[in-house]
C-alpha positions as CSV (number, residue, x, y, z in Angstrom):
1,X,0.0,0.0,0.0
2,X,1.6,3.3,-1.1
3,X,-0.2,6.6,-0.6
4,X,0.9,10.1,-1.4
5,X,0.1,12.8,1.2
6,X,-0.7,16.2,-0.5
7,X,-1.9,19.6,0.5
8,X,-1.2,23.3,0.5
9,X,1.5,24.8,2.7
10,X,0.7,25.2,6.4
11,X,-1.9,22.5,6.6
12,X,0.0,20.4,9.1
13,X,0.3,17.5,6.7
14,X,4.0,16.9,7.3
15,X,3.3,16.8,11.1
16,X,0.7,14.1,10.4
17,X,3.2,12.2,8.1
18,X,5.8,12.3,10.9
19,X,3.3,10.9,13.4
20,X,2.2,8.2,11.0
21,X,5.7,7.1,10.2
22,X,7.1,7.7,13.7
23,X,9.4,10.5,12.8
24,X,10.8,9.4,9.5
25,X,10.4,12.8,8.0
26,X,12.6,15.9,8.7
27,X,12.3,17.4,12.2
28,X,11.6,20.8,10.7
29,X,9.8,20.1,7.3
30,X,8.7,23.7,6.7
31,X,9.9,25.0,3.3
32,X,11.5,21.7,2.2
33,X,11.4,20.8,-1.5
34,X,12.1,17.1,-1.5
35,X,9.7,14.2,-1.4
36,X,10.0,12.2,1.9
37,X,9.0,8.5,2.2
38,X,8.2,6.5,5.3
39,X,6.5,3.4,6.6
40,X,3.6,3.3,9.0
41,X,2.3,0.4,11.1
42,X,-1.4,-0.4,10.7
43,X,-2.9,-0.6,14.2
44,X,-4.9,-3.8,14.6
45,X,-6.4,-4.9,18.0
46,X,-6.8,-8.4,16.6
47,X,-3.0,-8.7,16.2
48,X,-2.5,-7.4,19.7
49,X,-4.8,-10.1,21.1
50,X,-3.1,-12.9,19.2
51,X,0.3,-11.6,20.4
52,X,-1.0,-11.6,24.0
53,X,-2.1,-15.2,23.5
54,X,1.1,-16.5,21.9
55,X,3.7,-14.3,23.6
56,X,5.9,-14.6,20.4
57,X,9.5,-13.5,20.0
58,X,8.4,-11.1,17.3
59,X,5.1,-9.3,16.5
60,X,4.9,-7.9,12.9
61,X,2.0,-5.6,12.0
62,X,0.8,-4.8,8.5
63,X,2.5,-1.8,7.1
64,X,1.8,1.0,4.7
65,X,4.2,3.2,2.7
66,X,3.6,7.0,2.7
67,X,5.1,9.6,0.5
68,X,4.9,13.2,1.8
69,X,5.1,15.8,-1.0
70,X,6.3,19.3,-0.2
71,X,3.4,21.7,0.7
72,X,2.5,23.9,-2.3
73,X,1.1,27.4,-2.8
74,X,-2.2,27.6,-4.5
75,X,-0.6,28.8,-7.8
76,X,1.9,25.9,-7.8
77,X,-0.7,23.1,-8.1
78,X,-0.5,23.1,-11.9
79,X,3.2,22.4,-12.0
80,X,3.9,19.1,-13.7
81,X,6.7,18.2,-11.2
82,X,4.1,18.3,-8.4
83,X,1.4,16.4,-10.1
84,X,3.8,13.9,-11.8
85,X,5.1,12.8,-8.5
86,X,1.7,11.6,-7.5
87,X,1.4,9.0,-10.3
88,X,3.2,6.1,-8.6
89,X,0.8,6.2,-5.6
90,X,-2.1,3.8,-5.2
91,X,-4.1,6.4,-3.3
92,X,-4.0,10.1,-2.4
93,X,-4.3,11.5,1.1
94,X,-5.3,15.2,0.8
95,X,-4.9,17.1,4.1
96,X,-7.0,20.2,4.2
97,X,-6.7,22.8,6.9
98,X,-9.6,23.1,9.3
99,X,-7.8,25.1,12.0
100,X,-7.2,28.8,12.3
101,X,-4.0,30.4,13.5
102,X,-2.9,34.0,13.7
103,X,0.7,32.9,13.7
104,X,0.5,30.7,10.6
105,X,-1.9,32.3,8.1
106,X,-3.7,30.2,5.5
107,X,-2.1,30.6,2.0
108,X,-5.4,31.7,0.6
109,X,-6.2,34.1,3.4
110,X,-9.1,32.1,5.0
111,X,-9.8,28.7,6.3
112,X,-12.2,26.8,4.0
113,X,-11.7,23.0,3.9
114,X,-14.4,22.5,1.2
115,X,-12.8,25.1,-1.1
116,X,-9.3,23.5,-0.7
117,X,-10.7,20.0,-1.4
118,X,-12.4,21.2,-4.6
119,X,-9.4,23.1,-5.8
120,X,-7.2,20.1,-5.5
121,X,-9.8,17.9,-7.2
122,X,-10.0,20.3,-10.1
123,X,-6.2,20.3,-10.6
124,X,-6.2,16.5,-10.7
125,X,-9.0,16.6,-13.3
126,X,-7.3,19.2,-15.4
127,X,-4.0,17.2,-15.4
128,X,-5.9,14.1,-16.5
129,X,-7.7,16.0,-19.2
130,X,-4.4,17.3,-20.6
131,X,-3.0,13.8,-20.6
132,X,-6.0,12.3,-22.3
133,X,-6.1,15.1,-25.0
134,X,-2.4,14.5,-25.8
135,X,-3.0,10.8,-26.3
136,X,-6.2,11.4,-28.4
137,X,-4.2,13.7,-30.7
138,X,-1.5,11.1,-31.2
139,X,-4.1,8.3,-31.8
140,X,-5.9,10.4,-34.4
141,X,-2.7,11.0,-36.3
142,X,-2.0,7.2,-36.3
143,X,-5.5,6.2,-37.3
144,X,-5.2,8.4,-40.4
145,X,-2.3,6.2,-41.5
146,X,-3.5,2.8,-40.5
147,X,-6.7,1.0,-39.4
148,X,-6.2,-0.8,-36.1
149,X,-9.0,-2.2,-33.9
150,X,-7.0,-1.8,-30.7
151,X,-6.1,1.8,-31.4
152,X,-9.7,2.5,-32.4
153,X,-10.9,1.0,-29.1
154,X,-8.4,3.1,-27.1
155,X,-9.4,6.2,-29.0
156,X,-13.1,5.6,-28.3
157,X,-12.5,5.1,-24.6
158,X,-10.3,8.2,-24.3
159,X,-12.9,10.3,-26.0
160,X,-15.3,9.1,-23.4
161,X,-12.8,9.8,-20.7
162,X,-12.3,13.3,-22.1
163,X,-16.0,14.0,-22.1
164,X,-16.3,12.9,-18.5
165,X,-13.4,15.1,-17.4
166,X,-14.7,18.1,-19.3
167,X,-17.8,17.9,-17.1
168,X,-15.3,18.5,-14.2
169,X,-16.0,15.0,-12.8
170,X,-13.2,12.8,-11.5
171,X,-12.5,9.4,-13.2
172,X,-13.3,7.7,-9.9
173,X,-16.9,8.3,-10.9
174,X,-16.6,6.8,-14.4
175,X,-17.8,3.2,-14.7
176,X,-15.4,1.1,-16.7
177,X,-15.6,-2.5,-17.9
178,X,-12.7,-4.8,-17.0
179,X,-11.1,-4.4,-20.5
180,X,-11.5,-0.6,-20.4
181,X,-9.9,-0.6,-16.9
182,X,-7.0,-2.5,-18.4
183,X,-6.7,0.0,-21.2
184,X,-6.5,3.1,-19.0
185,X,-4.3,1.6,-16.2
186,X,-1.1,2.6,-17.9
187,X,-2.1,6.3,-17.9
188,X,-2.1,6.4,-14.0
189,X,-4.9,9.0,-14.1
190,X,-4.8,11.1,-10.9
191,X,-8.5,11.6,-10.5
192,X,-9.1,7.9,-10.8
193,X,-7.0,7.2,-7.6
194,X,-8.9,6.5,-4.4
195,X,-9.0,9.7,-2.3
196,X,-8.8,10.1,1.5
197,X,-9.7,13.7,2.5
198,X,-8.3,14.5,6.0
199,X,-9.5,17.6,7.8
200,X,-6.8,18.8,10.3
201,X,-8.9,20.2,13.1
202,X,-8.4,22.8,15.7
203,X,-8.0,21.5,19.3
204,X,-11.3,23.1,20.2
205,X,-13.1,21.1,17.5
206,X,-11.9,17.6,18.6
207,X,-15.5,16.8,19.7
208,X,-16.4,16.9,16.0
209,X,-14.2,14.0,15.0
210,X,-17.3,11.9,14.7
211,X,-19.1,14.3,12.3
212,X,-16.1,15.9,10.7
213,X,-17.5,15.9,7.2
214,X,-20.5,18.0,8.2
215,X,-18.6,20.2,10.6
216,X,-16.0,21.1,7.9
217,X,-18.4,21.5,5.0
218,X,-17.2,18.3,3.4
219,X,-20.6,16.4,3.5
220,X,-20.9,16.4,-0.3
221,X,-17.8,14.2,-0.5
222,X,-19.3,11.5,1.6
223,X,-20.8,8.6,-0.5
224,X,-18.8,9.4,-3.6
225,X,-17.0,6.4,-5.2
226,X,-13.6,5.7,-3.8
227,X,-13.6,8.7,-1.4
228,X,-13.5,8.7,2.4
229,X,-13.5,11.8,4.6
230,X,-11.9,11.6,8.1
231,X,-10.4,14.0,10.6
232,X,-7.5,14.4,12.9
233,X,-6.1,17.1,15.2
234,X,-2.4,17.3,14.3
235,X,-1.6,19.2,17.5
236,X,-3.2,16.7,19.7
237,X,-1.7,13.8,17.7
238,X,1.8,15.3,18.2
239,X,1.2,15.5,21.9
240,X,0.0,11.9,22.1
241,X,3.0,10.6,20.1
242,X,5.3,12.0,22.8
243,X,3.5,10.4,25.7
244,X,4.0,7.0,27.3
245,X,1.1,4.5,26.5
246,X,-0.6,4.9,29.9
247,X,-0.2,8.7,29.8
248,X,-1.6,8.7,26.3
249,X,-4.7,6.7,27.4
250,X,-5.3,9.1,30.3
251,X,-5.0,12.1,27.9
252,X,-7.4,10.6,25.4
253,X,-9.9,9.9,28.3
254,X,-9.7,13.5,29.3
255,X,-10.4,14.6,25.8
256,X,-13.2,12.0,25.3
257,X,-11.6,10.3,22.4
258,X,-11.3,6.5,22.1
259,X,-8.1,6.3,20.0
260,X,-5.6,8.5,18.2
261,X,-6.9,10.0,15.0
262,X,-4.0,8.7,13.0
263,X,-5.0,5.1,13.9
264,X,-8.4,5.8,12.3
265,X,-6.7,7.5,9.3
266,X,-4.5,4.4,8.7
267,X,-7.5,2.0,8.9
268,X,-9.6,4.2,6.6
269,X,-6.7,4.4,4.0
270,X,-6.4,0.6,4.2
271,X,-10.1,0.0,3.7
272,X,-10.2,2.6,0.9
273,X,-7.7,0.5,-1.1
274,X,-9.8,-2.7,-0.6
275,X,-7.2,-4.3,1.6
276,X,-7.6,-6.9,4.3
277,X,-5.4,-8.7,6.8
278,X,-4.9,-12.3,7.6
279,X,-2.7,-13.7,10.3
280,X,0.0,-16.3,10.9
281,X,0.7,-17.3,14.5
282,X,3.4,-19.2,16.4
283,X,5.9,-18.8,19.2
284,X,8.5,-17.3,16.9
285,X,6.2,-14.7,15.3
286,X,2.7,-13.4,15.1
287,X,2.2,-11.5,11.9
288,X,-0.4,-9.6,10.0
289,X,-0.3,-10.0,6.2
290,X,-1.8,-7.5,3.7
291,X,-3.8,-8.8,0.7
292,X,-6.4,-7.3,-1.6
293,X,-10.0,-8.4,-0.8
294,X,-11.0,-11.4,-2.9
295,X,-7.6,-13.1,-3.1
296,X,-7.7,-16.9,-3.0
297,X,-5.8,-19.1,-0.5
298,X,-3.1,-20.2,-2.9
299,X,-2.2,-16.7,-4.0
300,X,-2.4,-15.5,-0.3
301,X,0.1,-18.2,0.5
302,X,2.4,-16.7,-2.1
303,X,2.4,-13.4,-0.1
304,X,4.0,-15.3,2.8
305,X,6.5,-17.1,0.5
306,X,6.6,-18.0,-3.2
307,X,7.3,-21.7,-2.3
308,X,4.0,-21.9,-0.3
309,X,2.1,-20.8,-3.4
310,X,4.0,-23.2,-5.7
311,X,3.6,-26.2,-3.4
312,X,0.2,-25.4,-2.0
313,X,-1.9,-28.4,-0.8
314,X,-4.3,-27.1,1.7
315,X,-4.7,-24.2,4.2
316,X,-5.8,-24.7,7.8
317,X,-8.0,-21.8,8.6
318,X,-9.8,-20.5,11.6
319,X,-11.2,-17.1,12.7
320,X,-9.0,-14.9,14.9
321,X,-11.8,-14.3,17.4
322,X,-12.4,-18.1,17.8
323,X,-8.7,-18.7,18.5
324,X,-8.6,-15.9,21.0
325,X,-11.8,-17.0,22.7
326,X,-10.8,-20.7,23.0
327,X,-7.1,-20.0,23.8
328,X,-5.3,-22.5,21.6
329,X,-5.3,-24.2,18.2
330,X,-6.1,-27.7,19.6
331,X,-9.1,-26.2,21.4
332,X,-10.3,-24.7,18.1
333,X,-9.8,-28.0,16.3
334,X,-11.7,-29.9,19.0
335,X,-14.7,-27.5,18.6
336,X,-14.7,-28.2,14.9
337,X,-13.8,-24.6,14.0
338,X,-10.5,-25.3,12.3
339,X,-11.2,-25.8,8.5
340,X,-9.2,-27.3,5.7
341,X,-9.6,-25.1,2.6
342,X,-8.5,-25.6,-1.0
343,X,-6.6,-23.2,-3.2
344,X,-9.7,-21.4,-4.4
345,X,-10.9,-20.5,-1.0
346,X,-11.3,-16.7,-0.7
347,X,-9.4,-15.5,2.3
348,X,-11.5,-13.5,4.7
349,X,-10.4,-10.5,6.8
350,X,-9.3,-11.8,10.2
351,X,-8.5,-15.4,9.1
352,X,-5.7,-17.2,10.9
353,X,-3.9,-19.2,8.3
354,X,-1.5,-22.2,8.2
355,X,-0.4,-23.6,4.8
356,X,0.3,-27.2,4.1
357,X,2.6,-27.4,1.1
358,X,5.0,-29.7,-0.7
359,X,7.8,-28.8,-3.1
């Protein structure tokens, strides 16, 4: 999972990146021009419960890669160097400012999360439109010289894409058949990427984490295809990151919040990309593995090791909650809750997985 964090200057996005990746960015990111990468651990209470049960030598959570782009001024959004660096990402995380500060003024002079979200969306759409038009122009020149069914199909699809973009609608909202999806994949269109809109709240607004979309004027974004809206308070998150676990729990209790906002952000990003976790357990290691939803058992085994996929025979599978409730794998087996599944079994979120294989 690789996501790019974007936003205007002074939104607090680099602070959020540093909290997510445990300080892998610069200590003072303001004004930097380089792209920074880091890895975040996906919080998962199920993994914690399995680790408490097995007491392994090592506990390995699922991870996500984040790329933090330099904050931009509003008039810099159109620069190809900025937009081009987004293309390798699987998803975009757009941090919009929802806090006021007399010390750090908003680049546009006022705080308006809805305006900033729309402006960024329009830039993605215009970048895609420019790219589609360039390819259409090239295809039309080629089709004057030669008849080719594949080029004709691509041209027809891109004309349709162009029409959709000209209506100022992102490609996330364009329904594509499987073959059409394959044709456009190589373009890495920006407005087709799943989008997580993150409102960075003021401390005084932390009570609105549960209704952040409505509070920040982002309600129209809810329910759109491949878009999720969530909120954090960067200042509070930075304080929590500097506390010991018990102190952090006490601080959250005082604020009336159940968990750090960054934990919710990570899970929402994970879900947005259609990812799930399955687990392997043992005294040496308890580990969460990331796979796309809908993957079969044989291919999931290959995520652990290619030899397991090649020599796959069967998978022993049980639910994480059954294992934790009963306390051991023999107890799960005795209750008839341990199943043998073939290679076409579709792995479910929360499965505990052991592969039988032979090479």
